[in-house]
C-alpha positions as CSV (number, residue, x, y, z in Angstrom):
1,M,82.1,79.9,176.4
2,R,81.5,80.6,176.3
3,D,79.4,78.5,175.8
4,S,79.1,74.9,176.6
5,S,81.5,75.2,179.6
6,L,78.8,76.6,181.7
7,K,78.0,73.6,183.8
8,L,81.0,74.0,186.2
9,Q,81.8,77.7,186.0
10,P,80.4,79.1,189.3
11,A,83.2,81.5,189.7
12,S,83.0,83.3,186.4
13,A,82.9,86.7,188.0
14,A,86.2,88.4,187.6
15,G,87.0,89.1,191.1
16,S,83.4,89.7,192.1
17,L,82.9,86.8,194.5
18,S,84.8,87.9,197.5
19,L,82.0,89.6,199.3
20,S,82.7,88.5,202.9
21,N,81.6,91.9,204.4
22,E,78.0,91.5,203.2
23,K,75.2,90.8,205.6
24,P,73.2,87.6,204.9
25,V,70.2,88.1,202.7
26,P,66.9,86.6,203.9
27,S,65.7,83.7,201.8
28,G,62.3,83.6,200.3
29,P,60.5,84.3,197.0
30,S,62.7,87.2,196.3
31,T,65.8,85.0,196.1
32,V,64.1,82.7,193.7
33,L,63.1,85.6,191.5
34,T,66.6,87.0,191.7
35,L,67.8,83.6,190.5
36,A,65.3,83.9,187.6
37,A,66.6,87.3,186.7
38,M,70.3,86.2,186.8
39,S,69.4,83.1,184.8
40,L,67.7,85.2,182.1
41,G,70.8,87.4,182.0
42,Y,73.2,84.5,181.5
43,A,70.9,82.7,179.1
44,V,70.4,85.6,176.7
45,V,74.2,86.0,176.5
46,Q,74.7,82.4,175.6
47,L,71.7,82.4,173.2
48,D,73.3,85.1,171.2
49,V,76.5,83.1,170.9
50,T,74.9,80.5,168.7
51,I,71.7,82.0,167.4
52,V,73.5,84.4,165.1
53,N,75.4,81.7,163.3
54,T,72.1,80.3,161.9
55,A,71.3,83.7,160.4
56,L,74.6,84.4,158.7
57,S,73.6,83.4,155.2
58,S,70.3,85.3,155.5
59,I,72.1,88.4,156.8
60,G,74.6,88.3,154.0
61,L,71.8,88.1,151.4
62,S,69.9,90.9,153.0
63,L,72.7,93.4,153.8
64,G,75.3,92.4,151.2
65,G,79.0,91.8,151.8
66,G,81.2,88.7,151.8
67,V,82.5,86.3,154.4
68,S,84.6,89.0,156.0
69,E,81.6,91.1,156.9
70,L,79.9,88.0,158.4
71,Q,83.1,87.3,160.4
72,W,82.9,90.8,161.8
73,I,79.3,90.3,162.8
74,V,80.2,87.3,164.9
75,S,83.6,88.6,166.1
76,A,82.5,92.1,167.2
77,Y,80.3,90.5,169.8
78,T,83.0,88.1,171.0
79,I,85.9,90.7,171.0
80,A,83.9,93.0,173.3
81,F,82.8,90.1,175.4
82,A,86.4,88.8,175.9
83,A,88.0,92.2,176.4
84,F,85.6,93.7,178.9
85,I,84.6,90.7,181.1
86,L,87.5,91.2,183.6
87,T,86.9,94.9,184.0
88,A,83.1,94.4,184.3
89,G,83.6,92.3,187.5
90,A,85.8,94.9,189.0
91,L,83.2,97.6,188.2
92,G,80.5,95.7,190.0
93,D,82.7,95.4,193.0
94,R,83.3,99.1,193.0
95,I,79.8,100.6,192.4
96,G,77.5,97.7,193.2
97,A,76.7,94.5,191.2
98,K,72.9,95.3,190.9
99,R,73.5,98.7,189.3
100,V,76.1,97.4,186.9
101,F,74.0,94.3,186.1
102,M,71.0,96.4,185.2
103,A,73.1,98.7,183.2
104,G,74.5,95.7,181.3
105,F,71.0,94.3,180.7
106,A,69.8,97.7,179.4
107,I,72.8,98.0,177.1
108,F,72.4,94.5,175.8
109,T,68.7,94.9,175.1
110,A,69.0,98.3,173.4
111,A,71.9,97.0,171.3
112,S,69.7,94.0,170.3
113,V,67.0,96.4,169.0
114,A,69.7,98.3,167.1
115,C,70.9,95.1,165.5
116,A,67.3,94.3,164.4
117,L,66.9,97.7,162.9
118,A,70.4,97.9,161.3
119,P,70.1,99.1,157.7
120,N,73.6,97.9,156.7
121,A,76.4,95.6,157.8
122,I,78.5,98.4,159.3
123,I,75.8,99.5,161.8
124,L,75.0,95.8,162.6
125,I,78.7,95.2,163.4
126,A,78.8,98.2,165.6
127,A,75.6,97.2,167.4
128,R,77.0,93.7,167.9
129,G,80.1,95.2,169.6
130,V,77.8,97.0,172.0
131,Q,75.9,93.8,172.6
132,G,79.2,92.1,173.5
133,L,79.9,94.9,176.0
134,G,76.5,94.3,177.6
135,A,77.2,90.5,177.7
136,A,80.6,91.0,179.4
137,I,78.8,93.1,182.1
138,L,76.0,90.6,182.7
139,V,78.0,87.4,183.3
140,P,80.3,88.3,186.2
141,N,77.7,90.5,188.0
142,S,75.0,87.9,187.7
143,L,77.2,85.6,189.7
144,A,78.0,88.3,192.2
145,L,74.3,88.9,192.8
146,L,73.7,85.1,193.2
147,N,76.5,84.9,195.7
148,H,74.8,87.8,197.6
149,A,71.3,86.3,197.4
150,Y,72.3,82.8,198.6
151,P,74.7,83.1,201.5
152,D,74.3,79.4,202.4
153,A,76.9,77.4,200.4
154,K,74.7,74.5,199.6
155,Q,71.8,76.6,198.4
156,R,74.2,78.8,196.4
157,G,75.6,75.7,194.7
158,R,72.1,74.6,193.6
159,A,71.3,78.1,192.4
160,V,74.5,78.3,190.4
161,G,73.7,74.9,188.9
162,I,70.2,76.2,187.8
163,W,71.9,79.4,186.4
164,A,74.4,77.3,184.4
165,A,71.9,74.8,183.2
166,G,69.6,77.5,181.8
167,A,72.6,79.0,179.9
168,S,73.5,75.6,178.6
169,L,70.0,75.1,177.4
170,A,70.0,78.5,175.7
171,L,73.3,77.7,174.0
172,T,71.9,74.4,172.7
173,A,68.6,75.8,171.6
174,G,70.1,78.8,169.9
175,P,70.5,77.3,166.4
176,L,67.0,75.8,166.4
177,V,65.3,78.9,167.8
178,G,67.2,81.0,165.3
179,G,66.3,78.8,162.4
180,G,62.6,78.8,163.3
181,L,62.4,82.6,163.8
182,I,64.2,83.2,160.5
183,A,61.8,80.8,158.7
184,L,58.7,82.4,160.2
185,V,59.6,86.1,160.5
186,G,63.1,86.8,159.1
187,W,66.6,87.2,160.5
188,R,65.9,90.5,162.3
189,S,63.6,88.6,164.7
190,I,66.6,86.8,166.3
191,F,67.6,90.1,167.9
192,L,64.1,91.3,168.7
193,V,63.5,88.1,170.8
194,N,65.9,89.6,173.3
195,L,63.6,92.6,174.0
196,P,61.0,90.8,176.1
197,I,63.8,88.8,177.9
198,G,65.6,92.1,178.7
199,I,62.5,93.8,180.0
200,A,61.6,90.8,182.2
201,G,65.2,90.6,183.5
202,L,65.4,94.3,184.3
203,W,62.1,94.3,186.1
204,L,62.9,91.2,188.2
205,T,66.3,92.6,189.1
206,W,65.0,96.0,190.0
207,V,62.2,94.7,192.2
208,Y,63.7,91.6,193.9
209,A,67.5,91.8,193.8
210,T,69.4,93.5,196.6
211,E,72.5,95.5,196.1
212,T,75.9,94.2,197.0
213,T,78.5,95.8,199.2
214,R,80.6,98.4,197.4
215,Y,84.4,98.4,197.5
216,Q,85.5,101.9,196.8
217,Q,89.2,100.8,197.0
218,R,88.6,98.5,194.0
219,E,90.5,100.2,191.1
220,I,89.6,100.0,187.4
221,D,92.6,99.3,185.2
222,L,91.6,101.6,182.3
223,P,95.0,101.7,180.5
224,G,95.1,97.9,180.5
225,Q,91.5,97.7,179.3
226,I,92.2,100.0,176.4
227,A,95.3,98.1,175.4
228,A,93.5,94.7,175.7
229,I,90.6,95.5,173.4
230,A,92.9,97.4,170.9
231,A,95.3,94.4,170.7
232,L,92.6,91.8,170.3
233,G,90.7,94.0,167.8
234,C,93.8,94.6,165.6
235,L,94.7,90.9,165.7
236,A,91.2,89.7,164.7
237,G,91.0,92.4,162.1
238,A,94.3,91.5,160.5
239,I,93.3,87.8,160.3
240,I,89.9,88.5,158.9
241,E,91.0,91.0,156.3
242,G,94.1,88.8,155.5
243,G,91.7,86.4,153.9
244,T,90.2,89.1,151.7
245,L,93.1,91.5,151.0
246,G,95.9,89.0,151.1
247,W,98.4,88.3,153.9
248,R,101.0,90.7,152.4
249,H,98.7,93.6,152.1
250,P,100.2,96.7,154.0
251,L,97.0,97.1,156.1
252,V,97.1,93.5,157.2
253,I,100.8,93.6,158.1
254,A,100.2,96.9,160.0
255,G,97.4,95.2,161.9
256,F,99.6,92.4,163.0
257,V,102.4,94.8,164.0
258,A,99.9,97.0,165.9
259,S,98.5,94.0,167.7
260,A,102.0,92.9,168.8
261,V,102.9,96.4,170.0
262,L,99.7,96.8,171.9
263,A,100.0,93.3,173.4
264,M,103.5,94.3,174.8
265,L,102.0,97.5,176.1
266,F,99.3,95.5,177.8
267,V,101.8,93.2,179.5
268,W,103.9,96.2,180.6
269,Q,100.8,97.9,182.1
270,E,99.7,94.8,183.9
271,Q,103.2,94.4,185.5
272,R,103.2,97.9,186.9
273,A,99.5,98.3,187.8
274,S,98.6,98.2,191.5
275,Q,95.3,96.3,190.7
276,P,95.8,94.9,187.2
277,M,92.8,93.5,185.3
278,L,94.9,90.5,184.5
279,P,97.3,89.5,187.3
280,L,100.2,88.0,185.4
281,S,101.4,86.2,188.5
282,L,98.6,83.7,188.0
283,F,100.5,82.4,185.0
284,Y,103.5,81.4,187.2
285,H,101.3,78.4,188.1
286,R,102.1,75.8,185.5
287,M,98.7,74.1,185.5
288,F,96.9,77.5,185.5
289,A,98.9,78.6,182.4
290,L,98.4,75.3,180.7
291,T,94.6,75.0,181.3
292,S,94.2,78.6,180.1
293,L,96.0,77.8,176.9
294,V,93.9,74.6,176.4
295,G,90.8,76.6,176.9
296,L,91.9,79.1,174.2
297,L,92.8,76.3,171.7
298,V,89.6,74.4,172.3
299,N,87.5,77.5,171.5
300,V,89.6,78.3,168.4
301,A,88.6,74.9,167.1
302,F,85.0,74.6,168.3
303,Y,83.6,78.1,167.5
304,G,85.7,78.5,164.4
305,L,84.1,75.3,163.1
306,I,80.6,76.3,164.0
307,F,81.1,79.4,161.9
308,V,82.4,77.4,158.9
309,F,79.7,74.7,159.1
310,S,77.0,77.4,159.3
311,L,78.1,78.6,155.9
312,Y,78.7,75.0,154.6
313,F,75.2,73.8,155.4
314,Q,73.5,76.9,153.9
315,R,75.8,78.2,151.1
316,V,77.3,74.9,149.9
317,N,74.6,72.4,150.6
318,G,71.6,74.8,150.2
319,M,70.0,74.0,153.5
320,S,67.5,76.5,154.9
321,P,68.2,78.4,158.2
322,F,65.7,76.2,160.0
323,A,67.3,73.0,158.7
324,T,70.7,74.4,159.6
325,G,69.4,74.9,163.2
326,L,68.2,71.4,163.3
327,A,71.6,70.2,162.0
328,F,73.4,71.7,164.9
329,V,71.0,70.3,167.6
330,P,72.7,66.9,168.0
331,M,76.2,68.5,168.3
332,M,75.1,71.1,170.9
333,G,72.7,68.6,172.6
334,A,75.6,66.2,173.2
335,V,77.4,68.8,175.3
336,L,75.1,69.0,178.4
337,P,74.6,65.3,179.2
338,V,78.3,64.6,178.9
339,N,79.0,67.7,181.1
340,L,76.9,65.9,183.8
341,V,79.1,62.7,183.7
342,A,82.5,64.4,183.2
343,A,83.0,65.1,186.9
344,R,82.5,61.4,187.8
345,V,84.9,60.4,185.0
346,A,87.5,62.8,186.3
347,E,87.1,61.4,189.8
348,R,87.9,57.9,188.5
349,I,90.7,58.5,186.0
350,G,91.9,62.0,186.9
351,A,91.3,65.4,185.5
352,P,94.3,65.6,183.1
353,V,93.4,62.2,181.5
354,T,89.8,63.2,181.2
355,I,90.7,66.5,179.5
356,A,93.1,64.7,177.2
357,A,90.4,62.1,176.3
358,G,87.9,64.8,175.6
359,A,90.3,66.7,173.4
360,A,91.3,63.5,171.6
361,L,87.7,62.6,171.0
362,A,86.9,66.0,169.5
363,G,90.1,65.9,167.4
364,C,89.2,62.5,166.0
365,G,85.7,63.9,165.1
366,C,87.4,66.7,163.2
367,L,89.6,64.2,161.3
368,A,86.6,62.1,160.4
369,L,85.0,65.1,158.7
370,L,87.8,65.6,156.3
371,G,85.9,63.8,153.6
372,I,83.1,66.3,153.3
373,G,82.4,68.1,150.0
374,Q,79.6,69.7,148.1
375,G,76.5,67.6,148.4
376,T,77.7,65.4,151.3
377,P,74.5,64.2,153.0
378,Y,73.9,65.3,156.5
379,W,73.8,61.8,157.9
380,A,77.4,61.4,156.8
381,T,78.5,64.3,159.1
382,C,76.0,64.0,162.0
383,G,77.9,61.4,163.9
384,Q,81.2,63.2,163.7
385,L,79.6,66.5,164.9
386,I,78.1,64.6,167.9
387,V,81.6,63.2,168.7
388,I,83.0,66.8,168.6
389,G,80.3,68.0,171.0
390,A,80.8,65.1,173.3
391,G,84.5,65.7,173.4
392,L,83.9,69.3,174.4
393,G,81.4,68.4,177.0
394,L,83.9,65.9,178.5
395,L,86.9,68.2,178.7
396,V,85.4,71.5,179.8
397,P,84.2,70.7,183.4
398,P,87.5,69.2,184.6
399,L,89.4,71.9,182.7
400,T,87.5,74.5,184.7
401,S,87.9,72.7,188.1
402,T,91.6,72.1,187.4
403,L,92.2,75.7,186.7
404,L,90.4,76.9,189.8
405,G,92.2,74.3,191.9
406,S,95.6,75.6,190.7
407,V,95.3,78.9,192.5
408,E,94.4,80.1,196.0
409,K,90.7,80.1,196.8
410,S,90.8,83.9,197.3
411,R,91.7,84.3,193.7
412,S,89.2,81.8,192.2
413,G,87.0,84.6,190.9
414,I,89.7,86.3,188.9
415,A,91.0,82.9,187.8
416,A,87.6,81.9,186.4
417,G,87.3,85.3,184.8
418,V,90.7,84.8,183.0
419,L,89.4,81.4,181.7
420,N,86.3,83.1,180.3
421,A,88.4,85.8,178.7
422,T,90.9,83.4,177.2
423,R,88.2,81.1,175.8
424,Q,86.3,84.0,174.3
425,T,89.6,85.2,172.8
426,G,89.9,81.7,171.3
427,S,86.4,82.1,169.8
428,V,87.5,85.4,168.1
429,L,90.6,83.9,166.6
430,G,88.8,80.7,165.5
431,V,86.1,82.6,163.6
432,A,88.7,85.0,162.1
433,L,91.2,82.4,161.0
434,F,88.8,79.7,159.7
435,G,86.5,82.3,158.1
436,S,89.5,83.7,156.2
437,L,90.5,80.2,155.1
438,A,87.1,79.2,153.9
439,G,86.1,82.6,152.6
440,Q,88.6,82.8,149.7
441,A,87.0,82.8,146.3
442,N,86.1,79.3,145.0
443,A,88.0,77.6,147.8
444,F,85.4,77.0,150.5
445,I,85.8,73.2,150.7
446,A,89.6,73.5,150.7
447,G,89.4,76.1,153.4
448,A,86.9,73.9,155.4
449,H,89.3,71.0,155.2
450,A,92.2,73.1,156.3
451,S,90.1,74.4,159.3
452,L,89.2,70.8,160.3
453,L,92.9,69.8,160.1
454,I,94.0,72.7,162.1
455,S,91.3,72.1,164.7
456,A,92.3,68.4,165.0
457,V,96.0,69.4,165.5
458,L,95.2,72.0,168.1
459,L,92.9,69.6,170.0
460,L,95.3,66.7,169.9
461,V,98.3,68.9,170.9
462,A,96.3,70.5,173.8
463,G,95.2,67.1,175.0
464,A,98.7,65.6,174.8
465,A,100.2,68.6,176.6
466,I,97.9,68.5,179.6
467,W,98.1,64.7,179.8
468,W,101.9,64.9,179.9
469,S,101.9,67.7,182.4
470,G,99.4,65.8,184.7
471,S,101.5,62.6,184.5
472,K,104.7,64.4,185.8
């Protein structure tokens, strides 16, 4: 998510939560301020997931370029986020989560300033990639530091709830904050807002957080990391450029071939590595494999549509960035309250049925939007967007808990890290695919309709698959 899945993701660290050799950390004001620093780190990551979408039209007008450049501005962040999150947790285990977290915050903050100062789209895309690297470092290590600061399970659960709620609030507020900043100052301000957050987070971490135990035996799967980011980058690049150059263009075909070869090399490396970044044995668990796939498909649909509707509201219907931010508030705002009731619903009717119901709800919302066109009033789309957001809010918490429950507790950290990575990969593919469909000349509405139809099919198939599997 992410994203909107934050409510029940307390084990997002990729292998960073097994810290049984640590001494208990005394409670007091320092733990509260550590929680504040970790919450700032997670919130700023989620803020940037949605805030940039509001600025896409303004960035395009300022720096030039077409839809493919805007796709890269969004996807560069998500590619780095998805590809590095598993390694970032292992790095924190090896050299200390505090050191790595502070490095991640510094990288993210510096990259945000570089984004704000970018003179052209190429530099902005590169800076967004570095931002994504910082985000990947922040998420797992913030949880490791929370685990260290709150040794009592009950207190830790409450702390993680605050940490997750802050990120959910940032995710929801992103479009509105972005729209307001663009209207008042300009699109560059959406990146500069990260500067005071970064400085505050770094200072709080440096002064109040305590370092975790280092595990020198924890290895970094560098070959696997290189193959993962190269495979994902080539795949996203081929899909994005396919919409501009044509699907039969030699460079596009080469991108798909390179991605397939690199993906096979990645699998081969993970099979032979003593400490792989992605243990393939996890996928021997049927429910783990299925929930991971559902997470990927859901994010293809959700974040791909956010990208398309950001352009639809502004470029097709002529809405201002601020009005676009307001337009997304009901959809994003529906996620958090439904997150809060999803666990109770799952207790009553079962997690697979709840996940299937959420996917079906979101899928029906997509189908109900197929009538949109140029000039369609916002009130005619608002209800459907709320339904999509509510469906996502309903399915993600039981999806996360089901995935974590499908593996041994000792592997819950890496399992949740895999879910984060697969969902971010889905975001990359959704933006790449739907942006390519909607970005073709004079075919935006047709591309938007195709994106909605694909999203509905993916959501309904995902829901049916997990319902069928849960009923066996």
